[in-house]
C-alpha positions in Angstrom: 86.0 127.7 110.1 85.9 131.2 111.7 88.0 132.1 114.6 85.0 132.6 116.8 83.8 129.1 116.0 87.5 127.6 116.9 87.3 129.5 120.2 83.7 128.2 121.0 84.8 124.5 120.1 88.0 124.9 122.2 86.1 126.1 125.2 83.5 123.3 124.9 86.4 120.8 125.0 87.8 122.5 128.1 84.4 122.5 129.9 83.9 118.6 129.0 87.4 118.0 130.4 86.8 119.9 133.7 83.4 118.0 134.2 85.1 114.7 133.5 87.9 115.5 135.9 85.6 116.6 138.8 83.6 113.3 138.4 86.8 111.2 138.5 88.4 112.9 141.5 85.3 112.0 143.5 85.4 108.4 142.4 89.0 107.9 142.7 89.3 109.7 146.1 86.8 107.4 147.4 88.4 104.3 145.8 92.0 105.3 147.0 90.6 105.7 150.7 88.8 102.2 150.6 91.6 100.3 148.9 94.9 101.9 150.1 96.3 101.3 146.7 99.5 103.3 145.6 98.5 102.7 141.8 95.0 104.2 142.6 96.5 107.0 144.5 98.7 107.7 141.5 95.7 107.6 139.3 93.9 110.0 141.7 96.9 112.2 141.7 96.9 112.3 137.9 93.3 113.2 137.8 93.8 116.0 140.3 96.3 117.3 138.0 94.0 117.0 135.0 91.4 119.1 136.7 93.9 121.9 137.5 95.4 121.4 134.1 91.9 121.6 132.5 91.2 124.8 134.4 94.4 126.2 132.9 93.4 125.0 129.4 90.1 126.7 129.7 92.1 130.0 130.7 94.5 129.5 128.1 92.0 128.8 125.2 89.8 131.7 126.4 92.6 134.2 126.4 93.8 133.0 122.9 90.4 133.3 121.5 90.5 137.1 122.4 90.9 139.2 119.1 93.9 141.3 118.6 94.3 144.5 120.4 96.5 147.6 120.4 98.9 145.7 122.9 98.8 142.5 121.2 98.7 143.1 117.3 99.5 139.4 116.6 96.7 138.2 118.8 96.8 136.2 122.0 97.4 132.7 120.6 100.5 131.9 122.7 98.5 131.8 125.7 97.8 128.4 124.7 101.4 127.5 124.7 101.9 129.0 128.1 98.8 127.0 129.3 100.5 123.8 128.1 103.7 124.6 129.8 102.0 125.1 133.1 100.4 121.7 132.6 103.8 120.1 131.9 105.1 121.5 135.3 102.2 120.0 137.1 102.6 116.5 135.5 106.3 116.5 136.3 105.7 117.5 139.9 103.0 114.8 140.2 105.2 112.0 138.7 108.0 112.8 141.2 105.9 112.7 144.2 104.3 109.4 143.0 107.7 107.9 142.4 108.8 108.8 145.9 105.5 107.3 147.5 105.9 104.1 145.4 109.4 103.6 146.8 108.3 104.2 150.3 105.6 101.5 149.9 107.9 99.0 148.5 110.2 99.3 151.5 107.5 99.2 154.0 105.7 96.3 152.5 102.1 97.7 152.8 99.3 95.8 150.9 96.1 97.2 149.5 92.7 96.6 151.0 89.7 95.2 148.9 90.3 95.5 145.2 86.6 95.7 144.1 86.0 99.2 144.6 89.2 100.3 142.8 88.4 98.1 139.7 84.7 99.3 139.6 86.0 103.0 139.6 88.7 102.4 137.0 86.2 100.6 134.6 84.0 103.8 135.1 86.8 105.9 134.3 87.8 104.2 131.1 84.3 104.6 129.8 84.0 108.3 130.6 87.6 109.1 129.3 86.9 107.3 126.0 83.8 109.6 125.4 86.0 112.7 126.3 88.8 111.7 124.1 86.5 111.3 121.2 85.1 114.9 121.5 88.7 116.3 122.1 89.9 114.6 119.0 87.2 116.3 116.9 88.0 119.7 118.4 91.7 119.2 117.7 91.1 118.4 114.2 88.9 121.6 113.8 91.1 124.0 115.6 94.6 122.5 116.1 94.8 123.9 119.6 98.1 123.0 121.4 96.3 123.6 124.8 93.6 121.0 123.9 96.2 118.6 122.5 98.1 118.6 125.7 94.9 118.1 127.7 94.2 115.3 125.3 97.6 113.6 126.0 96.8 113.7 129.7 93.5 111.7 129.2 95.2 109.4 126.8 97.6 108.4 129.4 94.6 107.9 131.7 93.4 105.0 129.7 96.6 103.2 130.4 96.8 104.3 134.0 93.3 103.0 134.7 94.2 99.7 133.0 97.3 99.5 135.1 95.5 100.2 138.2 93.0 97.3 137.6 96.1 95.0 136.7 98.0 95.9 140.0 94.9 95.4 142.2 94.3 92.0 140.6 97.9 90.9 140.8 98.1 92.0 144.4 94.7 90.8 145.7 94.2 87.5 143.7 97.8 86.6 142.6 99.5 87.3 145.8 102.1 89.6 144.2 102.4 92.0 147.0 104.7 94.4 145.3 102.7 94.7 142.1 100.8 97.8 143.3 103.9 99.7 144.3 105.7 98.8 141.3 102.8 99.8 138.9 102.6 103.1 140.9 106.2 103.6 139.9 105.6 102.9 136.5 102.9 105.3 136.3 105.1 107.8 137.6 107.7 107.2 134.8 104.8 107.3 132.3 103.7 110.6 133.5 107.3 112.1 133.2 107.7 110.8 129.8 104.4 112.4 128.7 105.5 115.7 130.3 108.6 115.6 128.3 106.8 115.2 125.0 104.0 117.5 125.8 106.4 120.4 126.5 108.1 120.1 122.9 105.2 121.6 120.8 104.6 124.4 123.4 108.3 125.2 123.3 108.3 125.5 119.6 105.3 127.8 119.6 107.0 129.9 122.1 110.3 130.2 120.3 108.6 130.9 117.1 109.8 127.7 115.4 109.4 127.6 111.5 106.8 125.4 110.1 107.5 121.9 109.1 109.5 121.6 105.9 106.5 119.8 103.9 104.1 122.6 104.9 106.7 125.3 103.9 107.2 123.4 100.5 103.5 123.3 99.8 103.3 127.1 100.6 106.1 127.9 98.3 104.6 125.6 95.5 101.3 127.7 95.7 103.2 130.9 95.8 105.3 130.0 92.6 102.2 129.7 90.5 101.8 133.5 89.8 103.2 134.4 86.5 104.3 137.9 87.3 106.4 136.7 90.4 110.1 136.9 89.4 111.4 135.3 92.7 111.0 134.9 96.3 113.4 135.4 99.2 113.5 135.7 103.2 110.5 133.5 103.9 109.7 133.4 107.5 106.9 131.3 109.3 105.7 130.7 112.8 102.6 129.5 114.5 100.8 130.9 117.5 98.0 128.9 119.1 95.8 127.8 116.0 97.0 130.9 113.9 99.8 130.7 111.3 101.9 133.7 110.4 104.0 134.2 107.3 106.0 136.8 105.7 108.3 137.1 102.7 109.9 139.3 100.0 108.9 138.8 96.3 110.7 140.2 93.2 108.6 141.7 90.5 109.3 143.8 87.4 111.1 147.0 88.4 109.0 149.1 86.2 105.7 148.3 87.7 103.7 151.1 89.2 102.9 150.9 92.8 99.2 150.2 91.8 100.3 147.4 89.5 102.6 146.0 92.2 99.8 146.2 94.8 97.4 144.4 92.5 99.9 141.5 91.9 100.4 141.2 95.9 96.7 141.1 96.2 96.5 138.4 93.6 99.2 136.2 95.4 97.5 136.6 98.9 94.2 135.4 97.3 95.9 132.2 95.9 97.6 131.5 99.1 94.6 132.0 101.3 92.7 129.6 99.2 95.0 126.9 100.0 96.0 128.1 103.5 92.9 129.8 105.0 93.2 132.0 108.2 97.0 132.4 107.7 98.1 136.0 108.3 100.3 137.1 105.4 102.8 139.9 105.1 104.4 140.4 101.7 107.2 142.9 100.8 107.6 143.6 97.1 111.2 144.4 95.8 112.4 145.3 92.2 113.8 142.3 90.4 117.2 141.6 91.6 117.2 143.8 94.6 118.6 142.0 97.7 119.1 143.6 101.1 119.4 140.3 103.1 122.7 138.2 103.5 123.0 134.5 103.2 120.2 132.1 102.6 117.6 134.8 103.4 118.8 136.6 100.1 118.4 133.5 98.1 115.6 133.0 95.6 113.6 129.9 97.0 111.7 129.3 93.8 114.9 128.7 92.0 117.2 127.3 94.7 114.6 125.2 96.6 115.8 126.8 99.9 112.9 127.1 102.4 
């Protein structure tokens, strides 16, 4: 799929997320006001953060979809990772504030008001969130967007949050368990904090230019090794930025080749790789067979030694 199509899909998912967040903020704000529920307040806080995070996601995927320019020769893909990290900070702050509020309610012994409004709003929220998640999942499969993936995580947690709100209100109003609501609110805060921690991992990996997973690198090397005129490969380096992959490596070829012949071989290698790994940006450096400038693992032949 073309980069333009990826950008359009990512933006559509971001717009859908913003629309859903606006609807849920209105409904949950009304329900939190009428019920006084800490669990519902926690769900409202999470949805408010979803709204801000979705706006950040839109900004991230919009910038990431911009073509490379003179100042950003590798493109703008890391804007998605920056957007994801901003979302993580918001989630962490929300989790801390909700935990404090839950403890305060536990100590004061306050009870919620009527549970009916909160339950109705939570059921509507669950139905709308399921529809949004389905579209986000489709977009993620097509684009591998880290910003949309992080936004997707928010709304997956929303399903559990809304179920938790329903259970908390039922226990408080109909089972007489007066501490159920703040306890569920505190549990939601812990869930948000745990989700923020895991959501940060992929974004940090992209910002730090972490290498591809070993199985992906192994498949890449297997395709690379199919060319008959290739005498060896070393100093393979990989990274991911947004939904773009980048790879560079040195290859050994017959030292008696002319520049024209070596260039033909490089083109053939690149064509074979792009057939299996479309949209990857590849940089190949040809060396005469046996020539090594690198030290340590980087100078070893990964086709022979299996070192990737």
